[in-house]
VMD Tcl script that draws the C-alpha trace (Angstrom):
set ca {
  {226.12 103.89 63.44}
  {225.94 106.24 60.45}
  {228.42 106.42 57.57}
  {227.52 109.69 55.80}
  {230.99 109.90 54.23}
  {230.55 106.67 52.27}
  {229.17 107.06 48.77}
  {225.68 105.61 49.09}
  {225.47 104.70 45.39}
  {228.53 102.46 45.67}
  {227.47 100.94 48.98}
  {223.93 100.33 47.69}
  {225.20 98.50 44.60}
  {224.58 95.01 45.88}
  {226.13 93.47 42.73}
  {229.51 94.29 44.30}
  {230.89 92.38 47.25}
  {231.88 94.34 50.33}
  {235.50 94.01 49.25}
  {234.78 95.29 45.72}
  {232.78 98.24 47.06}
  {235.59 99.07 49.51}
  {238.13 98.98 46.67}
  {235.92 101.23 44.52}
  {235.56 103.75 47.35}
  {239.27 103.69 48.13}
  {240.07 104.37 44.44}
  {237.89 107.51 44.29}
  {239.86 110.75 44.11}
  {239.18 114.48 44.07}
  {241.16 117.47 42.86}
  {242.52 119.70 45.60}
  {244.91 122.57 46.06}
  {247.88 122.47 48.38}
  {250.45 124.81 49.76}
  {253.73 124.65 47.86}
  {257.03 124.57 49.76}
  {259.16 127.56 48.76}
  {262.21 125.36 48.21}
  {260.30 123.44 45.51}
  {259.55 126.68 43.70}
  {263.23 127.63 43.88}
  {264.25 124.27 42.42}
  {261.68 124.68 39.62}
  {262.86 128.26 39.02}
  {266.48 127.20 38.83}
  {265.54 124.35 36.47}
  {263.42 126.63 34.27}
  {266.10 129.33 34.29}
  {264.13 132.31 35.63}
  {265.23 132.28 39.28}
  {268.60 134.04 38.94}
  {267.24 136.72 36.57}
  {264.35 137.47 38.90}
  {266.66 137.59 41.91}
  {268.98 140.01 40.12}
  {266.02 142.25 39.28}
  {264.79 142.75 42.85}
  {266.18 146.31 42.94}
  {264.36 147.42 39.79}
  {261.33 145.15 39.43}
  {258.52 145.44 42.01}
  {257.22 141.94 41.25}
  {260.63 140.36 41.76}
  {261.07 142.42 44.93}
  {257.67 141.26 46.23}
  {258.42 137.63 45.43}
  {261.83 137.62 47.09}
  {260.66 139.57 50.13}
  {258.17 136.75 50.69}
  {260.68 134.03 49.84}
  {263.33 135.48 52.17}
  {260.91 135.94 55.09}
  {261.82 133.26 57.66}
  {258.19 133.09 58.86}
  {257.10 131.35 55.65}
  {257.95 127.87 54.43}
  {255.08 127.52 51.95}
  {253.06 129.65 49.57}
  {249.41 129.44 48.56}
  {249.59 129.93 44.80}
  {245.81 130.24 44.52}
  {245.76 133.57 46.38}
  {245.20 136.67 44.24}
  {248.47 138.16 45.54}
  {250.44 135.14 44.36}
  {248.73 135.24 40.98}
  {249.44 138.98 40.65}
  {253.13 138.48 41.39}
  {253.41 135.63 38.89}
  {251.55 137.67 36.25}
  {253.87 140.59 36.95}
  {256.94 138.41 36.52}
  {255.53 137.27 33.17}
  {254.56 140.79 32.05}
  {258.07 142.07 32.80}
  {259.66 139.12 30.96}
  {261.36 137.64 34.01}
  {259.52 134.40 33.36}
  {257.43 133.00 30.54}
  {253.76 132.08 30.81}
  {254.76 128.42 30.54}
  {257.12 128.83 33.50}
  {254.37 130.54 35.49}
  {252.03 127.67 34.60}
  {254.65 125.18 35.85}
  {254.75 126.98 39.18}
  {250.96 127.24 39.47}
  {250.56 123.54 38.61}
  {252.58 122.67 41.71}
  {249.58 123.65 43.85}
  {247.30 121.07 42.22}
  {246.96 117.64 43.75}
  {244.77 114.59 43.38}
  {243.91 113.13 46.75}
  {241.81 110.19 47.94}
  {238.18 111.14 48.40}
  {237.66 108.82 51.35}
  {241.07 107.43 52.20}
  {241.38 103.71 52.78}
  {237.97 102.06 53.13}
  {237.91 98.56 54.59}
  {235.35 95.98 53.59}
  {234.10 96.02 57.20}
  {233.24 99.71 56.76}
  {231.08 98.78 53.77}
  {229.41 95.98 55.71}
  {228.54 98.33 58.55}
  {227.40 101.06 56.15}
  {225.13 98.60 54.36}
  {223.71 97.46 57.67}
  {223.03 101.06 58.71}
  {221.17 101.59 55.42}
  {219.13 98.44 56.04}
  {220.66 96.66 53.03}
  {222.04 93.65 54.92}
}
mol new
graphics top color blue
foreach p $ca { graphics top sphere $p radius 0.5 }
foreach p [lrange $ca 0 end-1] q [lrange $ca 1 end] { graphics top cylinder $p $q radius 0.2 }
display resetview
């Protein structure tokens, strides 16, 4: 059986027990992006104080109109803030003074997450990986 997902450097470190290697692998994380639920953005906008002003400006501000047309669309529950369209709308809201750069940064930060690289790794997984590498 092959374990290509297990970090070979950690598994090959025979100074660690199987349990220690499993704990080290389980603790590894990576940065990732995630979709952000629209309701969380509304809560952040209400907290930061830009939501009501942007909503009131939908008739005169194309960026506010674009944001709220997306927000009000029942087909969407989440937004990908890494998309160029999302970034353009946020930049437009900043450039038209409906939100500050710091508020835009708060919204963008919501799409960042730290997730487990491997998920839970059991010591038995390390044992089997070491066996497959001919280490045990």
